[in-house]
C-alpha positions, 0 to 999 in steps of 0.5 A: 673445884667439883663437888665431892659426892658419896660413893654410889649406893652408900647413902647419907642419912640426913637429920630428919631421916636420922631422927626416925632411925633413932626412934626405930632403934629405941623401939628395937632395943626395948623389944630385944631387951624384953626377950632377954637379948644382950648387945654385942658389937663386932668390927666392920672389917674381918679376915676374908677367909671368915666369910668364905668358910662361913657363907660358902665360896660358891655363893653370890656374896662371896663370888660377886658382892664382897668388898675385899682387898689386900692390906697394903701394910701387912698383906692380909686379905680383908673384907668389909662384912657382908652380913653379921652372923659369921662375925658374931659367931667368930667373936663368940668362939674367939672369946669362949662366950659359950663356956658356961651358958647359952647366949642371946645376942643382938647387933645393929649396924652397916653391912656392905655388898657390891650390888647394883643400887636400887630401892631397898638394895644398897651397897652399904645397908643396915641390919638388926641381927639376932643370934641365939647360940647354944639352944637346942630344939624347935622352941627357940626357932619358934620364939625367934619367929614370934619375936618378929611378929611382935615387932611388926605389931609394935611398929604397926606394920601391915602386909608382912607374910611369913614363909618357912621351910626345913632344910633338914640335916646335912646328910639329908641335904646330901641325898637331896643334892644328889637327886637334884644333880641327876635331875638337872643333868637330865635337863641341861639344855633348859639351864641358864649359864648361872645354873650350869655353873652351880650344877655340881658346886651348889645345886640347891641355889638353882632352886632360888633362881629368878629366871622366868624361863626356868620356873617350870623346871624348878617347880618339878625338881625333887623336893627336899621335904621328901628326903627329911627323916623323922627328927627333922620332920618332928622339929619342923612340925613342932615349929608349925604347931607353936606358930598355929597356937600363937595365931601366926599365919605362915606358908610352907615354901619348899623353894626357900633355901636362903643364900648362905650355906651355913643353914640347916633345919629351919629357914624363914623369911618375912616378905612383903609386896610393898617394896617391889622386887626387894620383898624380904624384910627379915630372914633367918633360921638355924645354923647348928654347924657354924660354930664348929665350922669356925673353930669352936666347940660344936654348939647349936645356933639360930638367928635372923637379920632384918633390913632397917632401910626396908622396914623404915620404908614400911613404917608410917612416917606420921607414927615415926615422927610422933615418936621423935623427941623434940626439945622442950624449950627454946631460949630466945634472947635480945639486948645488952648483957642478956646472952650470959643470962640466956646461957645460965637459964639454958643450963638451969633447965638442962640441970632439971632434965629438960632438953633446951635449945639456946638461940645462937648466931644472932638475929631479930626477935621475929627470926628467933621466934621462927626458929623456936617454932620450927624446932618443935619445942613446946615453949619459947623462953624469952629473955630481954633486958627487962626480964633480966633486970626483974629476974623473970622470964617470958614464958610463951607456949608454942603449941597452944596456951597463954603467954605469961611472965614468971620468975626464973626460979619457977620456969622448970616447974611451969615447964613440967606442968605444961608438958604434963598438960596441966593448967599452970596459969591460975596465979599468973597474969597473961601478957597482952601483945 
């Protein structure tokens, strides 16, 4: 019988790597709590019209990448979520969470897009999403960007650059859209098939083309910045001033348009050269029209999403491993009637707050000690028939220190002193082997 494998582009996260994920997630939770963001959890499956309405029907995500199907039981059209903002805003609108105050929300989890798998781009990928709902003005936009810089500092990530742009208001975008259509119509012979298809449905996306043959044409296209009014310019200027005051360098990228239709005013991306073609590690901006677009009362909103796989690729594995929590104790046992005492000792230590592994599955003393050392535990606690008879435990530090025999009643105290770096050997006689 053939061996079953995971779906291509949907990867298992094995224990060594999963521990790094947990260390990363702990840092992220603490970081978000420091800015007053609260967690929200949305389902993986949503009705397909949610994403068509929010993201835009003439986008790569909706046209090519969504995992959509008809529910065989009731005929509903459903989609595995390709991004989190639409789901979050749907939840906020459905449950009327903005009725009394703005909300700062975050979520973390898998997203799904049918793409060609490559490094940094998977069919199941994971994001941290941050949404500030109900806040007007450029201050929350700037704070979102500054939050990201703090996380890069907390993770000690290097080589991540900030690019920003303003998409203006819907009215200003319409004026720019008309100018783009006229410009590209005059150069139709230079457009590729994808650009021709988008010319009248979503010409702004042509600016984001990766086709080298179209770069000169796109560079000479009308700039959205030339169509921004006073309010949009003031909003964008205020963000720039705040970033300069905070000593956060940035580059204005007039071609930064984002792949989702719901953005207005501020858009930003954090990019790196360390991941090849998949250089964006975090992206977001303002989307003031989305709440009403999904049926809620009009409300301002801004947010971002960051790719966990991409950030973990940049995170120094040595630094990550140093943050992984290992068990404090490993209980080694051998002899008749000793296993019950080993269980009791392990539970005694867990009651005292220590993560404790008890050896299971049999094996020689030597093999058990190998397992103890490989576990990363600070100490091996050895129980044999002699220790059980005397009510003692052999206390063997695994990362330096003297082995000794101590009373079972004193194990928790000695372990605490060892973990704190204290000297707990003064009144004990080391065992010589």
